[in-house]
N, C-alpha and C positions, 0 to 999 in steps of 0.2 A: 849307328844312327840312319834314320832313312833318309832318303832325299829329301829336300825342301819342295813343297809343292810351288810356292812363290817365291823366288828369289826375288830380293831388290835389284833395281837396276844397277846401283853400285858393285851388288857381288855378281849379278850378269855380266857387267862390265872387266871385272877381275878374270872370271873364266873366258872371257872373250880375249883378251889381252894374253894369255897364256898360251890361248889356242893358235893367236898370231903369231907368236915367239917359236911355237913349234913348227908351224907350218912354214914358216921363212926359213928355219931351219932344215928342212925335208924330211924330219922326221915323223913316222906315224905315231898314232895311239899306242899300240901294243909297245913299241920301243921306250916310249915315256913311263908306260907302266910296269915295264921293265926294271926301268931304272929305279922306281921308288917302290918296289915290292906291292903292285897294287894290280889291277885288273884295268882292261879296256873300258869296262863298263863304265869303273871309277875318274879313268881319264875325260871320259864323255862327261860325266856327272860335273867333275871339277871346272869342266871349260864351258859349261852352260850356268853354272854358278849354284846348280844345285846341293852340291856337299861343299863344305869348305876344304882350305888346304892349310897346312902351317907354312909359318916363313922358312922354317929349314927346308922344307921340299921344294917352296919357292926358288929357294936359293940354290938348289941341289940341279932343279930343271932348268933354271938359266943358266948354268955351267952345261949341261948338255947340250943347251939350244945355241952356245957359242954367243950368248948374249952378253956385251960387255958394258952394257948401258947401265950404271950403277946407280944412277938417278931413277931410271924407270924401275930396276928392280925395289929399290927402297920404296919408291911409291906403291908399288902392288904389294909388298910385305904390309906396308902401313893399311892398306885394305883387308888386308886378309888378318890383322890384329883385331881390326874392329869387331862389336858386336852388339844386337840388339840390347836397347834398352840406352845407350849410350848419348842417345840425343831427344831432343824435347819431343819431336817428331813423334817419336815410337808409344806416346800414352796415346796417339789417336789410332793406333795399331788395331784394326778390328771394328773403328769406327768410322773412318772413311776409306776408303778405296786406295789401293797401294800407289798407285800412281799422284796421288796427293803427297804421299809420305817421299816419296821419290823427288819429287821436285823440291822440297825443303832440305833434303838432304844434299840434292846437288848443288842447293845455292849455298848450303853450309861449307861445304868443300873447296869452292870455287875461289880461284887465285883473282880472277879478275871475271867481268860479267859484260857484255853486250847483247843489247836488246832492239829490235826493231817491230813496232806495231802500226797498223794502220787503221784499226777501227775502234779499239778500246785502249786504257791504259793498263800497262803491267799490273799483274795481281799485288805484288809485293808495295805500290806505292797508292793502292784503292782505300780510300776511307770507307768507312762500316757502309754509311749509307750508297755509296756509291758501287760497293760492291754486293750490297743487298737488288740494287737496279738490275745489277748483272744476273745474278741468279734466278730473280725473277721473271727475266726470259726464260730460263732452262725447260728444255721439251723433253721426255714429260714435265709438269709441274714437281718442284720439289716438295716436300712434306716442311713445315716450318722448322722442326727440329734438324733437320738436314739443312738447312737453310743456314739458322745460326751457327751449327759445328763449323760447316764450311767457311764464314763469314770470320768466326774466330780463330780458325786455323791461318786465313789469309794475313789477318793483321799480325799474328804471332810471328811470321816469316821474316818481317822487319827486325829480327831481333840482331839480323848480322849486322848491321847498321849500329847495333849498341857496343861493340866491340872497340877496345883501343886504336885497333888498327883495321876499318872495315874495309872489305874487297872493292875495290874501284868498280863502276857501274854506269855504262854509260847505254843512255837512254835516247833512240831514236823514235818519234813519233811523227805521223804525217797529221798533217792540221785537220783532216777528218776527226781523226778522235778526239780532237779537241773540243770540237764543233757538235760532238755528237750528246745529247742533252738526254742522255741514260738519270731519269728519277726524276727529272723537271729540272728547272733553272736553278732554283735552291741549290739540288744536290750538285748541281754540276759546278756552278761558280763555289761551292766549298771545295770540291774535288780539285779544281785549277788552283784555288788560292793554297790548297797542300803541296800539289805539286811545284808551285815557286819556291814555298819554302824549302821543300825538298831539293832541290836543283840548289839550294845555296851550300849544301854540305860539300866539304871538301873531295868525298869523296864519290860524288853523284855529277855526271855531267849531262846535260837534256839538251837535244837537240831537235830542230823541228822541221819536216819537208813540208814548203809553203806549198798550198795551192798551186802558186804561181811556177814551181817547178816542169821544167818541161822534159823531165825524165821519166822513164817508167821504171818503176822499182817494184819486182816482183816478189810482192810482201803480202800477199794476201790474209796469210794466217798468221799470228804471232809468234816469234823467233826469239829464242834464248840462246847465247852461244857463252858457255860457262868455260873458262879456261883453267886444267888443271893442273896440279904442280908441276908437270912436265907433260910437252906438247902432246904424248900422246893418250894423254888422258882427258882432251878436251872433247867438250859433250856440248852436242845440238837438242834442245827440247823445242821439237814444234806445237804448238796448240792446234787441233780441230774440234768438230763438233762430236767428234764419236770420241775424243780423249788424246790426251796428249802422247808422244813418242820420243823416243831419245836415239839419239843416231853420233856414231864415233868412228864411222871409218874414214880413212885419210881422204877420199875423193870427196865425201859429203863434206866433212870439215873444210875444204880447201872451198867447195861452192857455196858453203854460207857466209865463210870469211870474205869471198867475194862481194856476196848480196850485201853484208855488214858496212863493206868499203866503199860499194856504191851509192847506199844511203848514206851513209858521212858524206860523202862528195856534193848529194844532192840536198843538204840541209843547211839550213842557216847555223851559224855559231854560234856558241852557248848565250852572248848578250843579246841578239837579234831574235833569237828563239824566247828568250824571257822576256824580251818585249812582245812578240807575238802574243804571248799566252797572257798578259797584263792587256793588253786590247782587246782579246777574245773575250775576258774576265769582266772588263768593263763594259761590254755590250750587253751580258746578260742580264 
């Protein structure tokens, strides 16, 4: 089977974690290839997520790398058993850019999420009209068909909250994001009312950083911190004007945990946050 041209972010993460284990053990790709009767090129492809790897090989390599973290090994094996077509987002493969699908897959597998945003609201909590207003500002302008499918996909991402036990989600918003009138007064008011409704869910915690806060929070771009089934699989997604990207390095993860902790410490508690949103909604 030829190497994958476009591995998913999750497939690439599996390979990256295997590479980390190998490098931590001081083993070369050639040594790893010898263990599983393969070649160095295939090890490189595996570690880049371009070709799959069986659960049996993961466990053999883990022993070879002296990895005794059974929870991590089990989590990597679980990723290896996954295949395309299992998630609802796969029906959009070839329709939307891979980054959209990677985001839905990240949210699906997260055990807990934390988000901080300064200008607009998290996509997963946007109403249809608000999402359309956001996409209306896309540069270059999107064809109407592309906007339709992006909005449809964004709304479907809420499915994670329909589970019997949805993942906890902590949202930290700057007051500026609540006062932006994307789409006009009515669209904004409807969006804020929906946000208040969402905040009543036991799995959602909503906090607001008020204008009165004197602390600078370096969160100019939307950030999502998704916790994995083990800490080593935690992932940060950062959104930019040229597309989102994923981070999984230990130093990077620590930095964004500190960012979120700082943002939380500068925010109002849940009750006061809801009251501020009520006040802003009444002003519209």
